[in-house]
N, C-alpha and C positions, 0 to 999 in steps of 0.2 A: 362323632368326629367328622370334620369336613372332608370331602372327597379329595381335596388337594393338600391335606395335612399329612405329613409323613408319620408312620407309626412311631410311638414313643419308644426310645431305647430302654426306658425304665419299665421293669416288670415286677421286681421283688422289692416290696416296701415294708419297712419296719415302723410301727407306730409306737413311739416311746412315750410312756405315761405311767403314773401309778394306776393301779387297777384294784377293784374290790378284792379282798375285804378291807383294803386300806381306806380309812375314813377320810374322804376328800370329795368335794364336788366334781373335781376334774377326773377322778378315777371313775365315778359313775357315768359322767358325760362320755369319756373315751370308750367305755364298754358299750354304751348305747349306740354311739356313732359307728363304731367298728362293725356292729351287727349289720348295718346298712352297707358300709363300704365293701365288706367281704362278698356281697352279692354281685359285684360288678364282674365283667368278663375280661377286662383288660389288664388288671393288676392283681397281684397276690399280696394281701395285707397280713402281716404277722404282728400280734401284740408283743411288745417288748417292755418289760417292767422297769421303771426307773429306780426301783428299790429291789432288795432281795425278795424273791417270790418262788415258792415251792411249785406252783402250777405253771408258771410261764418262764420264758427265757428272760434272764436279767441283763440289763444294759452292760453291766461290768464284764459280762462274758461274751459280748458281741464284738467280733473283730472288724477292723476297718475293711471296707469294700465287700463285706459279707452280704450287704444289701445294696441295691441300686440307689436307694434313697431312704433316708431316715426323716420322719416327721416328728418333731419334738413338741409335746404338749407341756408348756411351761407356765407355772404360776409363781406366787410370791412365798411359798412355803419351802423350808429346807429339804422337803421330800424331793424337790426338783434340782438339787445341787448337781448331781451326776449328769443329768440331762443338760443342764446349763453348760457345764464344763466340756462335755462332749460336743455340743453345738458350736462352741468357740473353735474347736479344732477340726471338726468334720462337718462342713456346711450341709444344710438340708433345708427343709421348710420348718419355720418356727410357728407353732400355733400358740400365740401369746394370749393367755387368759387374763393376765393382770398387767396393767400399764404402770405399776409401781412395784419394783423388785427390791426395794430397800431392805426389807427383812432378810430376803435370800442373800443379797450381796453382803450385808453385814455379817451374816452367818459364815459366808465364804471367807470373808476377810479375817475373822478371828481364828479360823482353822488354817489360814495360810501362814507360811513361814515369812512372807513379806510383810514387815510391820507397817508399811506405808501403802498397802493395797487399798484400804478403806479411804484414805486421803486421796489417792489417785482417782477413785470413783467420784468422790465429791467434787474435786477440782476440775474434772472433765465435764461436770454438769454446770458449774457456776464459778465465778470469780469473787463471790461474796465471802471474803476471808473471815469476817466477823461471825457470820452465821455458821460457817464451817468449823471455826474454833469451838463454838458452843456445841455443835453436833458431836465433834470428836471428844470433847470433855464429857459430854453426856453419855458417851458409849452407845449411840444409836438407839436410845430408849425412849426419847420424847418424840412422839409422832407429829406433834404440832411443829416441831423444828424442821423435820425433813419432808414435809408435804411437797415442797418444791424441788426435792432431790429424788426423783423416781428411779434413778440409776439403771435405766434401760439402754443407755447409749452404747455400752460395750457390745451387748447382744445385737442391737439393731444395726450397728456398723459391721459386725462380723459376718452377717448373712444378708441375702437380698430377696428372700421370699418369705412372706408372712401371711398368716391367717388371723383375723381379729373379729370381734363381735360388734364393733361400733365405728361410725364415721369419725368420732372423736379420737379413737385409738389409731385409726388409719392416718389421720392428719398428724398425730404425734410422731408416728414412724416416718412419714414422708418429710417432715421438718428436719429430722436427724439424718436420714439417708434418702436423698432425692432419687437414687437409682433403684430403690426397693420396689418390688412388685408386691402389692398388698391386696389380698382378697378379704372383703368384708362379708361375713355371713351372719344370718340370724342365729341366735342360740337355739339349738334343737330342743324340742319339748316332747319327748316320747311319753310324758305323763298326761298329755291332753285327754281329759276325761270329764264329761259333764256330770257334776255331782248335784243330785237333787237335794236341796236344803230342807231339812225337817223343821216343822213349826214347833221347835223346842222352846221351853220357857227360858232356858239358858242360852245366851249368845256368846260364842267363843271367838276372841280376836287373837290370832296366832302371831308370835314373834319367835322365829326359828333360826337356828345357826349359832355360831360363836358369839358370845355376848361381850362386846368390847366398848370402849369409850366412844368410838366413832359411830356406834349404833344409837347413842343418846338415850340410853335406857332410863337414866334418872329423870331427864326432862319429860320423857314420855309418860312415866308413872306420875310425875307431878301434874301433868295435864289431865291424866286419867282420874286422879284423886279429886281434882276440882270439878270434873264432869259428873262424878258418881251421885252427888246429892240431887242433880237435875234428871237423873235417869229414871225412866218408868219401868225398866226391865232389869232382869238379872244378867249382868255383863261381866265376863271374866277375861283377863289377859292370860294366855297360855304360853309360857316360855318353854321351849324345847332346845336345849343346847348347853354348852359348858361356858363357865366364866373365863375370860382371858385376862383383862386388866381391871375388872370391877368385881364387887361382891354383891351379887343380886339379892341374896338373903338379907344383908344389912340394909340395902336400899329399900326393900319392901317393908322391913320392920320400922325404919325411920319414917316412912311415909304413912304407915298405919293402914295398909290396904290388903293385908294378908288374906282376908276372906274372899277377896275378888281376884286371887292369883292362883294359877296352877303352874307347877314346875316339874319338868321331866328331864332327867339326866341320863347320860350313857345309853342312849336309845339306839337300837340297831336299825338298819335301813328300812326294813318292812314296817316296823312300828312307827318310825319317823313319818313315813308316808301315811300310815293309818291315822296318826294324830293330826297330821296336816289336813287330810280330807274331812275331818270332823269340824274344822274351823269354818265359821261363817264369814269372817273377814280377817285381814292380816295387816300388820305394820312391818315394813322392811326398810327402815330408815338407815341410810349410810351417808355420813358426811364428815370430813370431805370425801367426795367421790374421786377416786384415783384412776378412773378409766377402765375399771373392771366391770364385769357383768355378774349377776347373782343367780346361781342355779336354783336357790330356794325361791327367789322372786319368780323365775320361770315356771317353777312347779305351781306356785299359787295361781299364776296366770293360766296355766294349762288346766287347772281345776276350776277355773272361772270364779276364783275367790277375790273379791274387790280388795285391793291392796294399796295402802298409803305409802308413797315413796318420795324421796327428794328427786324431783324431775330435772336433772341437769346432766351435762357431759355425756358419758356413755349410755345413761339410762334414757336419753332422748331418742334412741333408736326404737324404743317401744312406743307405739302410737299413744298419744295423750288420752284418747278416749278409753284406753285399756287399764288405766290406773287412776288413783286419787292423788293429785300433786300436793305435797307439803312444802311450804316455803320456809327456808331456814331463817330468813330475816323477819318472819312472822310465824314462828314455829307454834307458839301456844294457840293462837287464834285459828290457824289452818288445821291443826290436829284436833282442836276442840270441835271444829265444824264437822270433821270426819266422825267423831263420836256422836254428835247430835244427829247426823244423817242416819247412822246405824240405829240409834234409839227410836227414830221416827219411821224406820223402814222405808226410807226415801227411794223413789223410783229411779233416781239417777244412779244409785249403786247397782240396781238390777241391770241397767244398761251397761255399766262397766263390766259386770260379770259376763254378759253375753258377748261383748266386744272382745274381752280378754280371751275367752275360750275359742272364739272363731279365729283370732289372730294366731294363737298357739297351734290350732289344728291346721290352718291353711298356710301360714307363713313360716312356721317353725317345724315343718315336716322334715323328719330325719332323712327320708329318701331324697327329697328335693335338694337338701343341703349337701348330702353326700355326692350328688351329681355335680354340684358346683365345685366341690373339692377335687373330684376326678378331672374335670376340665382344667383346673388350676395346675394340677400335677403335670399335665401335658406341656405346659410352657416352661417347666423348670429346666434351667441350664446349669449343669454342675460346674461348668467352666467360668461362671460368673462369680468371681471371688470377692470377699468382703475386705474390710479394713480393720485396723487395730486402734485402740485408744492412744492418744499421745502420752508420752512418758512425762513423769514429774520432773520439774527442775529443782535442783538442790535448794535454791533460794526460797521456793514455795514451801518445802518441808521445814526449813528454818523459820519461816514466817509463822507457821502454825505451832510448831513444837519448841522452838528455841534451840540453841546449839547443844546444850547439855543433854536434854531429853532426846534429841535427834540422834546424838552419838550413842547414847545408851541403847536406844531401840535398834540401831544399826549393829552394834556389837552383839546384842542378844540374838539377832537373826543369824549371826555367824556361828553361834554355839550349837 
């Protein structure tokens, strides 16, 4: 702290997040970061669970003004609903791990007594009535429809202090709230560990985490199938995670590649890391990218495992020499090239491994990042208040639902 800077009036800080054993990248991340934050001599950090927790204080039991500051770790999962709602009422610092909260806000909308809350969120993001009609009719289920409706505006307007993992995310926040103070930090990587690769006959390529359509699993297996006849080595794809909106078993059987596939389900944290460390390479495709960062990608990087990703938006904060870039407009050729490099044991992949590990070790150091957060806390001004979303106009409701349905929804909300 500078000699001319007054001591911060903030002393007692609550870190609101899910924590282990809750299965969530954010829960593991928060626990690891708090280990470093609690070593400081200026602030007292207390873990506050966003959900019911036998070992920790739960957010629902925390009274207003009990802490000098609450820092809310918020992602796109319903686990974060209570944190989200508390942050709207009691300003603090928002650690925003996802830049698309559509799933969370849709979940909040269907639990709300306000039948027009979802519509309010959508119309505050865009005046595209035709697309909004389709989204409302589809009940928030088609991800392709709402990619341009991240629904972060309410949260970003309600507060003025944010922590994010990318310049892309920082830019998104500043475009909505010009008064916002935004700290961009690297994703911590406490897993940084140099893994010596064994010269095994079997090469393992890992695909870890929830398996959804935006991971492009079907296209990845298609390319893998076309590559296999050209391979001189025994190569397998190792899937570790649960299906979301795909059926992995069906895709594998349709493609006829069962003997080159390993599948692990319901894996605990220790075995998850063990299975990951055994991988020689990884694929972590996400598209469209919504401004999030991937904790599994950071684990692969920390272990020095060369990983193929779509290199755009938030992922561009990772140096390009630390990953293998896959182009969505040339998906088959670029991923096929990755498989060929693996098969030939190309030296460029060894360079990626070395660069990735060094980046994780030197630039994603938890202590270094915790110090950046400490300094950011010192500029927090509790008197800097946020704003609210604009209210819906009756004619907007009528334009989407029509008179008869609007009236029915309104009457239902009164019952």
